[in-house]
Each structure stands twice: as C-alpha cells, then as structure tokens.
C-alpha positions in Angstrom: -18.8 -23.4 -14.3 -17.8 -26.7 -14.9 -14.5 -26.0 -14.5 -14.9 -25.3 -11.0 -15.6 -28.1 -8.5 -17.2 -27.0 -5.2 -16.3 -27.1 -1.4 -18.9 -26.1 1.1 -17.1 -23.7 3.9 -19.2 -23.7 6.7 -19.5 -19.9 8.6 -17.3 -21.3 11.5 -14.5 -22.1 9.2 -14.5 -18.2 7.9 -12.5 -15.7 9.3 -15.3 -13.4 9.7 -17.1 -12.4 12.7 -19.5 -10.4 11.1 -23.1 -10.2 12.2 -25.6 -11.7 9.8 -27.9 -8.6 10.7 -25.4 -5.6 9.6 -25.7 -6.2 6.0 -23.3 -3.7 4.4 -24.1 -1.2 7.3 -21.3 -2.8 9.6 -19.0 -2.2 7.0 -16.2 0.2 8.8 -15.7 1.7 5.1 -19.1 1.6 3.6 -19.8 5.6 4.5 -21.7 6.1 1.3 -25.2 4.8 2.6 -28.7 5.4 2.0 -29.7 8.8 3.6 -33.3 7.8 3.3 -33.1 4.7 5.2 -35.8 4.9 8.1 -33.3 3.6 10.8 -31.6 6.1 12.6 -27.5 6.0 12.5 -27.7 5.7 16.6 -29.7 2.5 15.4 -27.4 1.2 12.6 -24.6 1.5 15.5 -26.3 -0.8 17.4 -26.5 -3.2 15.2 -22.7 -3.8 14.7 -21.2 -6.7 16.6 -19.2 -4.2 18.7 -21.7 -2.9 20.3 -22.8 -5.1 22.7 -19.3 -5.0 23.7 -19.1 -1.6 24.6 -19.1 -1.2 28.4 -16.9 -4.3 28.5 -14.1 -2.5 26.1 -14.5 0.7 28.3 -13.8 -0.9 31.5 -11.1 -3.1 30.3 -9.3 0.6 29.1 -9.7 1.7 32.4 -7.9 -1.4 34.1 -5.7 -2.7 31.7 -2.8 -0.4 29.6 -3.3 -2.4 26.3 -6.3 -3.9 24.8 -5.6 -6.8 22.1 -8.7 -6.8 20.1 -9.9 -9.9 17.6 -12.4 -8.7 15.5 -13.1 -8.7 11.7 -12.9 -6.2 9.6 -16.3 -4.9 9.5 -17.5 -5.8 13.1 -17.4 -2.1 13.8 -14.4 -1.8 16.0 -12.6 0.5 13.9 -15.3 3.6 14.1 -17.1 2.9 17.3 -14.7 2.5 19.8 -13.0 5.8 18.9 -16.6 7.3 19.7 -17.5 5.0 22.9 -14.1 6.5 23.9 -15.2 10.0 23.2 -18.7 9.7 24.8 -17.3 8.5 27.9 -15.3 11.6 28.1 -12.1 10.4 27.3 -9.3 13.3 27.6 -7.0 14.3 25.0 -6.8 12.7 21.4 -7.7 9.3 19.8 -5.5 8.1 17.2 -6.5 5.5 14.9 -3.5 4.0 12.5 -4.2 2.5 9.4 -2.0 0.9 7.0 -3.3 2.1 3.8 -4.7 6.2 3.0 -7.7 4.6 1.5 -9.2 3.2 5.1 -7.7 6.1 7.1 -9.6 8.8 4.7 -12.7 6.3 4.2 -13.2 5.6 8.2 -12.9 9.0 8.9 -16.0 10.0 6.5 -18.1 7.3 8.0 -17.2 8.3 11.4 -17.8 12.1 10.8 -21.1 11.0 9.0 -22.2 9.0 12.1 -21.2 12.0 15.0 -22.8 14.6 12.7 -19.7 16.5 12.0 -17.5 17.6 9.3 -14.3 15.9 8.5 -11.4 17.9 9.7 -13.4 19.6 11.9 -12.8 19.5 15.7 -14.6 15.9 16.2 -12.9 14.1 13.6 -10.3 14.3 10.9 -7.2 12.4 9.2 -3.8 12.8 8.0 -2.2 10.7 5.3 0.9 11.1 3.0 0.5 14.3 1.5 -2.8 15.3 2.9 -3.1 16.5 7.1 -5.8 18.2 8.9 -5.0 21.4 10.2 -7.1 21.3 13.3 -6.7 19.0 16.5 -9.9 16.5 15.8 -10.7 14.7 19.0 -10.6 11.2 16.9 -7.9 11.3 14.6 -7.4 8.6 12.0 -3.8 8.5 10.0 -1.2 6.3 8.5 1.3 4.5 10.2 4.1 6.4 8.0 2.4 9.7 9.9 2.4 8.3 13.1 5.5 7.7 12.9 6.9 11.0 11.9 4.5 12.6 14.6 7.1 10.9 17.0 10.0 12.9 15.5 8.6 16.1 17.2 6.7 14.4 20.2 8.7 11.3 20.7 6.0 10.0 23.7 2.8 11.4 21.7 2.0 13.7 24.8 -1.2 15.1 23.0 -2.4 11.6 22.5 -4.2 9.6 25.5 -4.8 6.5 23.3 -3.1 4.9 20.3 -5.4 2.0 18.3 -3.1 -0.1 15.9 -5.7 -1.1 13.4 -5.4 -4.3 11.1 -1.9 -5.3 12.9 -2.5 -8.6 11.2 -1.2 -7.4 7.8 1.9 -6.8 9.3 3.1 -4.0 7.2 7.0 -2.8 8.4 5.8 0.1 9.9 3.4 -1.9 11.8 5.8 -4.0 13.5 8.1 -1.0 14.1 5.1 1.0 15.5 4.0 -2.0 17.8 8.1 -2.0 19.4 8.0 2.0 19.5 4.5 1.9 21.5 5.9 -0.9 23.5 8.7 1.6 24.7 6.1 4.5 25.1 3.6 2.8 27.2 6.4 2.3 29.6 7.3 5.8 30.4 3.2 7.0 30.0 1.6 4.7 32.7 -1.7 7.0 31.7 -1.6 6.1 27.9 -4.0 3.4 26.5 -3.0 1.4 23.8 -5.5 -1.0 21.6 -4.0 -3.2 19.1 -6.7 -4.4 16.7 -6.5 -7.4 14.8 -8.7 -9.8 12.5 -6.7 -13.1 12.1 -3.4 -12.8 14.0 -2.4 -14.8 17.0 -3.7 -12.8 20.1 -1.8 -14.0 22.3 1.7 -13.5 20.7 0.7 -9.8 21.0 -0.5 -10.4 24.4 2.9 -11.4 25.7 4.8 -8.6 23.4 3.0 -6.1 25.2 2.3 -7.6 28.8 3.9 -6.5 31.7 5.7 -3.4 30.2 5.6 -0.7 33.4 3.6 -2.1 35.9 6.4 -2.9 38.9 4.1 -5.9 40.5 5.0 -8.5 37.5 2.1 -10.5 39.0 -0.2 -8.2 37.3 -1.1 -8.4 33.5 -1.2 -5.1 32.0 -2.6 -6.4 28.6 -5.5 -8.0 28.0 -7.5 -10.0 25.4 -11.0 -9.6 24.1 -12.5 -11.4 21.0 -15.5 -10.0 19.5 -17.5 -12.8 17.8 -20.4 -12.5 15.4 -21.9 -14.3 12.4 -21.5 -14.8 8.7 -23.6 -16.4 6.2 -22.1 -19.9 5.0 -19.5 -19.2 1.6 -19.6 -22.0 -1.2 -15.7 -22.4 -1.9 -14.9 -23.8 -5.8 -11.5 -24.7 -6.9 -10.6 -25.4 -10.8 -9.9 -29.0 -11.6 -7.1 -27.8 -13.9 -4.2 -25.5 -13.4 -5.2 -21.8 -14.7 -2.8 -20.7 -17.6 -3.8 -17.0 -17.1 -5.4 -15.9 -13.9 -6.3 -12.4 -15.5 -8.2 -13.8 -18.4 -9.9 -16.7 -16.4 -11.2 -14.3 -14.1 -12.7 -12.7 -17.1 -14.0 -15.4 -18.1 -15.6 -16.4 -14.5 -17.0 -13.1 -14.5 -18.7 -13.5 -17.2 -20.0 -16.8 -16.4 -21.2 -15.6 -13.0 -23.2 -12.6 -14.8 -25.0 -14.8 -16.8 -26.2 -17.1 -14.6 -29.5 -16.3 -12.6 -27.4 -15.5 -9.5 -27.7 -12.4 -8.2 -25.2 -10.0 -6.4 -22.2 -8.1 -6.8 -18.6 -9.5 -7.6 -15.3 -8.9 -6.3 -12.1 -10.1 -8.4 -8.6 -10.4 -6.3 -5.6 -9.5 -8.7 -1.9 -8.7 -7.9 -1.3 -5.3 -9.0 -2.4 -2.2 -10.6 -1.5 -3.2 -14.3 -3.6 -6.5 -13.9 -6.6 -4.5 -12.5 -6.5 -2.1 -14.9 -6.2 -4.7 -17.9 -8.7 -6.8 -16.3 -11.0 -3.5 -16.2 -10.8 -2.9 -20.1 -11.5 -6.5 -20.9 -15.0 -6.1 -18.7 -15.8 -2.9 -19.7 -15.6 -4.2 -23.6 -17.9 -7.0 -22.7 -19.9 -4.7 -20.7 -20.3 -2.2 -23.8 -21.4 -5.1 -25.9 -23.6 -6.7 -23.2 -25.8 -3.0 -23.6 -25.5 -2.3 -27.1 -27.5 -5.7 -27.5 -29.9 -4.5 -25.3 -29.4 -7.8 -22.8 -30.5 -8.0 -19.6 -27.0 -8.6 -17.7 -25.8 -5.2 -17.9 -22.2 -4.8 -15.6 -20.9 -1.6 -14.0 -17.1 -2.4 -13.5 -14.6 -0.5 -11.0 -11.3 -0.7 -10.4 -9.8 -0.5 -6.8 -6.2 -0.1 -5.8 -4.0 2.3 -3.2 -3.0 4.7 -5.6 -6.2 5.3 -7.2 -7.4 8.9 -6.7 -9.9 9.1 -3.6 -12.9 10.1 -5.5 -12.7 7.2 -8.0 -12.2 4.9 -4.9 -15.4 6.0 -3.2 -17.1 4.9 -6.4 -16.8 1.2 -5.4 -19.1 1.8 -2.2 -22.0 3.1 -3.9 -24.9 0.7 -5.1 -24.7 -0.2 -8.9 -27.5 1.8 -11.3 -30.5 -0.2 -11.4 -30.4 -3.4 -13.5 -26.9 -3.6 -13.1 -24.4 -5.7 -11.6 -21.6 -4.3 -10.0 -18.1 -5.9 -10.8 -15.0 -4.4 -8.5 -11.5 -5.8 -9.5 -9.3 -4.7 -6.7 -5.7 -5.7 -5.4 -5.6 -7.0 -1.7 -6.5 -3.6 -0.5 -10.1 -5.1 -0.3 -8.7 -8.2 1.4 -8.8 -6.3 5.2 -8.6 -2.9 4.6 -11.7 -1.8 3.1 -14.9 -3.4 3.1 -17.2 -3.1 0.0 -21.1 -3.5 0.3 -22.9 -5.6 -1.7 -20.4 -8.2 -2.4 -22.1 -12.0 -2.9 -19.1 -13.6 -5.6 -15.4 -13.3 -4.8 -12.9 -14.6 -7.8 -9.3 -15.2 -6.2 -6.5 -15.3 -8.6 -4.6 -17.1 -5.8 -1.3 -14.6 -5.7 -0.5 -11.4 -4.6 2.5 -8.9 -5.1 5.3 -8.5 -2.3 8.1 -6.9 -2.0 11.5 -9.1 -1.3 14.8 -7.8 -0.3 18.0 -9.0 -1.6 20.9 -7.8 0.4 23.4 -8.5 -2.3 21.9 -6.0 -4.3 20.5 -3.6 -1.9 17.4 -3.5 -3.9 13.6 -4.5 -3.6 12.3 -7.0 -6.0 8.5 -6.8 -6.8 7.5 -10.7 -6.8 4.1 -12.7 -7.5 3.8 -15.0 -4.9 0.9 -17.6 -3.5 -1.3 -16.2 -1.2 -1.1 -17.7 2.4 -4.4 -19.6 3.8 -5.2 -17.1 6.1 -5.2 -14.2 3.3 -7.1 -16.9 1.2 -9.7 -17.1 4.1 -10.0 -13.3 4.5 -10.8 -12.9 0.5 -13.1 -15.8 0.9 -15.0 -13.9 4.2 -16.1 -10.8 1.5 -18.1 -13.1 0.2 -20.8 -14.3 3.0 -21.7 -10.9 4.5 -25.1 -10.3 2.9 -26.2 -13.7 2.2 -24.8 -17.3 1.0 -21.8 -16.3 -0.6 -19.5 -18.1 -3.4 -16.0 -18.2 -3.7 -14.3 -19.0 -7.0 -10.7 -19.8 -6.2 -8.6 -19.8 -9.7 -6.3 -23.3 -8.2 -7.0 -26.5 -7.8 -7.5 -27.9 -4.2 -4.8 -29.8 -3.9 -2.6 -26.7 -4.6 -4.5 -24.9 -1.9 -3.4 -27.5 0.6 0.0 -26.6 0.4 -0.1 -23.1 0.6 1.7 -21.2 3.7 -0.4 -20.8 6.5 0.4 -17.0 6.8 2.3 -14.5 5.0 5.8 -13.6 6.1 5.9 -10.1 8.0 7.0 -7.3 6.0 9.8 -6.4 7.9 12.0 -9.9 7.5 11.5 -9.6 3.7 11.6 -5.9 3.1 14.3 -3.3 2.3 15.1 -1.5 5.9 16.5 1.9 4.8 13.7 3.9 5.2 12.9 2.1 8.8 16.2 2.7 9.8 16.4 5.9 8.9 13.2 6.7 11.1 14.2 4.6 14.0 17.6 7.1 13.9 15.4 10.1 13.8 13.5 9.1 16.9 17.1 8.3 18.7 17.1 4.5 18.7 20.9 4.5 18.9 21.6 0.6 18.8 19.0 -1.0 16.1 20.1 -4.5 16.7 18.8 -4.3 20.3 15.6 -2.2 19.4 12.8 -5.1 20.4 10.8 -6.0 17.2 8.0 -8.4 17.5 9.7 -10.2 14.9 13.5 -9.4 14.5 14.3 -8.6 11.2 17.7 -10.4 9.4 21.0 -8.8 10.6 22.0 -8.7 7.1 19.2 -6.6 5.8 19.8 -4.2 8.9 23.5 -4.0 7.8 22.7 -3.6 4.1 20.5 -0.4 5.5 23.1 1.1 7.4 25.9 0.6 4.9 23.1 2.6 2.0 22.4 5.6 4.4 26.1 5.6 5.6 27.0 6.1 1.7 23.8 8.8 1.2 25.4 10.3 3.7 22.4 10.3 6.0 24.4 8.8 8.8 28.0 9.1 10.1 30.6 6.5 10.7 29.5 6.1 14.1 26.1 5.7 12.9 24.3 8.7 14.3 22.3 10.9 12.0 24.3 13.6 10.2 23.3 17.5 10.5 21.5 18.6 8.5 21.4 16.6 5.5 20.4 13.4 7.6 17.9 14.9 9.8 16.0 16.7 6.3 16.1 13.0 4.9 14.3 11.4 7.7 11.4 14.0 7.7 10.7 13.5 3.9 8.2 10.4 3.6 10.4 9.0 0.9 12.6 6.2 0.2 16.0 7.5 1.5 17.7 7.0 -2.2 14.9 9.9 -3.6 14.9 12.2 -0.8 18.8 12.7 -1.1 18.2 13.7 -4.8 15.9 16.4 -4.0 18.1 17.5 -1.5 20.9 17.8 -3.6 19.3 18.9 -6.9 19.8 22.2 -6.1 23.4 21.8 -6.2 23.4 20.6 -9.6 21.1 23.3 -10.6 18.2 21.0 -11.9 16.0 20.7 -8.8 12.3 21.2 -11.0 13.5 18.5 -13.4 14.6 15.8 -10.2 11.2 17.5 -8.6 9.0 16.1 -11.4 10.8 12.7 -11.9 10.8 11.8 -8.1 6.8 13.0 -8.2 6.7 10.7 -11.3 8.0 7.7 -9.5 5.6 7.9 -6.7 2.6 6.6 -8.8 2.7 3.0 -10.5 1.4 3.5 -14.0 1.6 6.4 -16.2 1.0 4.7 -20.0 -2.2 3.0 -20.6 -2.1 -0.3 -22.2 -4.8 -1.0 -24.7 -6.1 -4.5 -25.0 -7.0 -4.5 -28.7 -4.5 -4.8 -31.2 -5.2 -1.6 -32.9 -5.0 0.6 -29.9 -2.0 -1.6 -28.4 0.0 -0.1 -31.5 -1.3 3.4 -31.6 -0.3 3.7 -28.1 2.8 2.3 -28.8 3.5 4.9 -31.6 2.3 7.4 -29.4 5.0 6.5 -26.4 7.7 7.1 -28.9 7.0 10.9 -29.4 7.9 11.5 -25.7 10.9 8.6 -25.5 14.6 9.3 -25.5 17.7 7.4 -25.7 18.7 8.8 -22.1 15.8 6.3 -20.4 12.7 6.3 -18.7 13.2 8.8 -16.3 13.6 11.4 -18.8 10.8 10.0 -21.0 8.3 10.9 -17.5 10.0 14.5 -17.6 8.6 15.1 -21.2 5.4 13.6 -20.5 4.9 15.6 -17.3 5.9 19.0 -19.5 3.8 17.8 -22.3 0.9 17.5 -19.6 1.1 20.4 -17.7 1.5 22.1 -21.4 -1.7 21.1 -22.7 -3.2 22.8 -19.0 -3.9 19.2 -17.9 -6.3 18.3 -20.3 -8.2 14.6 -20.5 -7.8 15.0 -24.3 -4.1 15.0 -24.7 -4.0 12.1 -22.0 -6.5 10.2 -24.1 -4.8 10.8 -27.4 -1.7 9.7 -25.9 -2.7 6.6 -24.2 -1.4 8.4 -20.7 -3.2 7.8 -17.5 -4.9 11.3 -16.7 -5.6 10.1 -13.3 -2.2 9.2 -12.3 -1.1 12.4 -13.7 -3.2 14.5 -11.6 -1.9 12.4 -8.6 2.0 13.5 -9.6 0.7 16.9 -9.9 -0.3 16.9 -6.5 2.6 15.1 -5.3 5.1 17.7 -7.0 3.3 20.5 -5.4 3.4 18.9 -1.7 7.4 18.0 -2.2 8.3 21.4 -3.6 6.8 23.0 -0.3 9.0 21.0 1.7 11.9 21.9 -0.6 11.2 25.5 0.0 11.2 24.7 3.7 14.9 23.4 3.5 16.1 26.4 1.1 16.5 24.5 -1.7 16.7 26.3 -4.8 14.0 25.5 -7.3 15.7 26.2 -10.7 15.8 24.4 -14.1 19.0 23.2 -16.4 17.2 24.4 -19.1 16.9 20.9 -21.1 20.8 19.7 -20.1 20.3 16.2 -20.1 23.6 15.2 -18.7 23.0 17.7 -15.6 19.7 15.4 -14.5 21.7 12.2 -15.3 24.6 13.0 -12.9 21.9 14.1 -10.2 20.5 10.8 -10.5 23.6 9.4 -9.7 23.8 10.8 -6.4 20.7 8.9 -5.1 20.3 6.1 -7.3 24.0 4.6 -7.6 23.3 1.9 -5.3 20.8 0.5 -8.2 23.9 0.3 -11.0 23.8 -2.1 -13.5 26.2 -2.8 -16.1 26.5 -5.0 -20.0 28.4 -7.8 -19.4 29.9 -9.5 -22.4 27.5 -12.3 -22.1 24.7 -9.6 -23.4 22.7 -9.4 -20.0 23.0 -6.8 -17.3 24.4 -7.4 -14.0 24.6 -5.2 -10.8 27.7 -3.8 -10.0 28.0 -4.8 -6.4 26.6 -8.5 -6.4 27.0 -9.4 -9.9 23.3 -10.3 -10.2 21.5 -11.2 -13.4 18.9 -8.4 -14.6 17.0 -7.6 -17.8 15.2 -4.7 -19.1 11.6 -4.6 -18.6 9.9 -5.1 -21.9 7.9 -1.5 -21.0 11.4 0.9 -20.9 12.2 2.9 -23.9 15.9 1.2 -23.8 14.2 -2.2 -24.4 13.7 -1.9 -28.4 17.4 -0.1 -29.0 20.6 -0.8 -28.6 21.3 -1.7 -24.9 23.6 0.8 -23.5 26.6 -0.1 -21.1 26.0 1.0 -18.1 22.4 2.0 -16.6 20.6 3.2 -13.1 17.0 1.4 -12.5 14.4 2.2 -9.4 13.3 -1.1 -8.7 13.6 -4.7 -9.8 10.4 -7.0 -10.8 10.4 -10.7 -10.5 8.4 -12.5 -12.7 10.2 -14.9 -15.1 13.2 -13.0 -14.8 14.6 -10.4 -12.8 13.8 -7.2 -14.9 14.8 -3.7 -14.2 12.1 -1.1 -14.3 12.7 3.1 -14.8 16.1 3.2 -16.2 18.7 5.9 -16.8 21.7 5.8 -19.1 25.1 7.0 -17.0 28.3 7.1 -17.7 30.7 4.6 -15.3 32.9 7.6 -14.6 30.0 9.0 -12.7 29.9 6.6 -10.2 33.8 6.9 -9.3 33.0 10.8 -9.4 30.0 10.9 -7.2 29.8 7.9 -5.0 33.5 6.9 -4.6 32.6 6.0 -1.0 30.8 3.3 -2.7 32.6 2.0 -5.6 36.1 2.0 -6.6 37.8 1.1 -9.9 39.5 -2.3 -10.2 40.7 -5.0 -13.0 39.9 -8.5 -12.8 39.7 -11.5 -15.9 36.1 -13.1 -15.9 37.2 -16.8 -17.5 
C-alpha cells in the first residue's frame, strides 16, 4: 500500500459507541447469525451497550415526554428499546421510524428472531413502500414515508403510544418534516412518548427543539438527553499521497492489494450510486474468477449493497463468506448508518456521495456527486473497528480531508419540496411558511413547490387541496408529477402503458453495462433492438413488454444485458400501483401502440421538465434557460437531436445531463399546460 500514508485514529476520535465485546452480535441489522451458538439470545442481548441503560431508559420515558438518545448504529437502540417497552407492559403500539426500507425490514426480522416470533404477526411487523403488514403488531418498524401517510388517516397517531425516530442524524427530508409534525402531536397528546435517536447529531439542538411543548410550567423540562457510550477498537486511517483520477478503479486496486496481503478480515467499499457499485462488482468478480481458476488462496466473495437491491439479495451481505473466501461488500452510503455489516475490518472510502440538489429556476432536482462531510467520513471509518483493530483507506489526501465540511446539509434545504408540501397540505397544514421545521427550507423552494402543485391541479388558487385530484395525488407514495400521470392516463386511454413507464422509473438501473470491450459492444447492439426515436420512456415500455412476453425469464435478461433483479422489482411495483388505480376507478386500458397518445399523456405530468434545442446546439430549459445536455446513456444521444424533449431528472457530473427523455411537440405544452406556458416571440442577439 505504498501509495497511502497512514494516520492512526484513536478509539475516542471515532463516532462509534459500540462495545468491543459484542462483535457482530450488536449490529442492529445482523439478524442472520449462527443459531448453533452456545449463548442464548437473552445473553446476546445483555452484551449490547444499551442493556446497561435499560432501567434508566424506562424511567426517563415515564418522567419525560421526549427522550433524545445519542447512540451509534450498532449499540442496540433500534432493536432493544421497543422490546424493553413491551416487556415493561407499555400499552398500545410502539412505532419505529427508519429512513430506509432495508433498515426497517431487517430490524423487524432481527427483533422477530429475538422475541421468538414471526415477522408480520402480532408481536413485530414492518411497513415499507409497496409492502405493509396486515396485522397490528405491538412493535412496528416502518419507513418515514409510511408514518407520514398514516398521519393522513390518523393525524394524532392515536394507535401509537410511542414513536421512535431513528437515525435522525441523516437529516432526510422526511426526518425534518416528521420532527415538525411530532412536535405538534405530542403537544396535543401529553401521554404519548417520543424517542429521537441519533448517532452524530447535536443532541442539544434536538433538546431545544422538543423541550417544553405542552407543559404549562415552563420551568420543567419535557425532554431529556441520554448518551449511550461504548468502546471500539482503534482504527488506522490511510490517505492517498496523490489525488486519485478514478476512485472506482482505485477502489478495485486497493481491494486487490488488501486481498493479497496477509491481513484477514472482510472489506467494505463505499461508492456513490448503484451504477458505480455494479461496475466495481463486475470488475472484482472478474478478478475473483481469475483467482479461483489459478487455484490461489486469496479468494474473494463479492457482493453489492444499495437501497433498490431486492431484499433477498440484500440479505447476502449479512452472511459470513464461505470457508476460504474473503467477503467484499461494495455499497452506497446505505451502509454508512442504516445498516451494520458484520465482519468488516477494512473500509475503502471513495470520499464522495451522491445527493440531490434543487434548482428553483428549472424546478428540478439535480443528482450531484459531492465530497462527503467530516461527520460522514467518520461514520464510514467507524464501520472498521468493530471486531478488532481496523483499517480505513481514504481515496483522497489528508490536506483535502481537512477542507471537508463538518456536516452534510439537511436534505430539506437542498431538495425539491413538491411531494413534502403536498403531504403537509393533506395533513391540514394550511400555512406552510409558518410550519416549524428544525431547519427551515429556503422560501424560494417552497414557492416553487406551491407553483408546481398549482400547475398540476393538486391545489387551488387559495392553496387548498383540490377534490378529488389533490387528495388522490397525496395518497400516492410517488413524486406528484408521476401520480398526476397515473391519474390522468385513463382519460387519454393509455393507463396500461403509463403504469408500466412509471413503474420502470422507480428502478435506478434497467440495462447492465459490461466492462469488457466485446461484451460492451454486444450490450449496445442488443439495446438497439428496443430503442425508438420517441425516446427513453417508450424504450422502457418496449423492454418491459418483451420481458413479460418471455415469461420474465432470466435467460432473456442475460441475452439482452438487462438487469433481471430490477425488472422483477418493476413487476412488483406495477402490481401495487395497479391496485391503487383500481381504488380510484381509473380504467385500465391500452392505446394499442399509438405512441403519440402516450407522449401527450406524459406532457400532462412532466411539463415542468421541458427543454428545447437552442440554435447554439445545446438544450435549454423552457423556464430558466439553463443549459442541458443529453445523457450518453439516452437513446437520443446518437441520433439527430429532436427540437423539443421532456426529461425525468437531471444529473450533474461534468455537465448538466438530462436522463429518461421523451420527444414531444411544442404545441402540446400550450395545449396541455396553458397555465404554465404561453407563447411569445423574442430576439436572442
């Protein structure tokens, strides 16, 4: 590792509070464990750092309405506190809110194992997007979006006696909204208890936000802070001597060097997104196959990990590698705090994270790859020192690390608020500007969200939800642009096609990208079989129809370089969205291949994302005049550029690239969105 320079990180410098004696048994999501261990589950639970605070936690929940709990992911707070409350005879349901679906599902499975019950029975269950428990369990794990939607039918959450907001340091959009809503709810329900759990966030800030919400005597605190501390093995941190030109390739090279060394232990690699993860996994698997064919000892068991990965594939990262193999997990920041993978000793940190950033001029979010914050870098480093002394290889220089921001900006101040505002309106929050957020979002972003919702017909001129369209749109767990598409598709007579397209857009990667030259050319040729001049969305429709016609076979996907796991997920999402359309009496009809009808229907929802081809040769947004470029993966990249297009998202790498394009006519914008566009004449000198 001559291209790295070491720096020793003492245990006290990391952000982890994990007890050194618990090994992987303290991992909140490590529910795949050896059932032949001699220790009982109760003994394992007692080894968790949280166990020593059991009675203290129950006492504080009796005395105070809000408990701000500071404890690192892995200390046991997410799995044990709900069990402590149920064991103590706590009435009603205990709800635990997670920011990611993988965390909610895996935590529910872990608690089910510990309680000797089955998931989705009367003891423990979970509810995530497109997958909810039927029964009413005592302990319910759910994503933030699910809890937000439950508030629509039960604004005071009367079926819950306690709510736990977990991993609030991630500061997702829904986290901040839920904190603002819970502040209102606990003021109305003095008997309710709120647990706010964080790993790195400033506890004093949370304490000040929730304290004295309903108690008339302001001299008495209604909130309290508890810190759960533990110990961790030391972590050696290594920085690169020179900047790295390609962190994906460098991650692969560093992994191979670690694997060839005599140091044992599994490896965790942090990359920014699914595309990079899949690319690194392919490269590492090629090396792993070469190692096996050469009968060498340094064998690798390579696994991907990201949020949209099918659940049965996610489970594999929690299992131990086969004998004689080293486990290598390539993950996005989902492995930073939401889950804890057992056995990790070596961490490779690319130093970047993919985030959404809102542009109120174009009314769109851009996916931007940005440097991680110091807090995130420390969280990633904390993954390494859980079993023994760990090693972290940061693919950036120490001088660069010193310039990183201290914390990641909260999502609410950097992302599109259209869906959030729609949900708040559905919950009866009439004046969004006066709603108390932990960190208020920019006023321009709120104004942009209200403008888009009004243009979509979800709210009226006074800012109230329209009936029935606005209320129906609020009940979909989708971007309002897509929910408007679905609800309008019946009028155009193409609901079957729009249902498929929207489902395809819920999955990040459809086509696989081989790394080798010949396979890459073959993949491009096979993709052309589905491509059409109308754009990417109609191409997706062709892919789905061909996939279904092949009886959803794996061979079809392999032959055409299509991600089989992603397509199975699309089928699942489509089935659930179809049920929702049936509930709203949207007729399921097909346009029988009349593409123009589909494209016109797409304008009814995606009209804010319109761009035209400027005479300079670049695309510009109709509103804002922002320069955009066709993404190289688009089917429109290699053909003569059409004059008018709709895009679904913008990705910012070297340029602002439009993704998922559809060719349209300018007249359709005036016909279907006259409230948003008007025709004018101007001279551009």
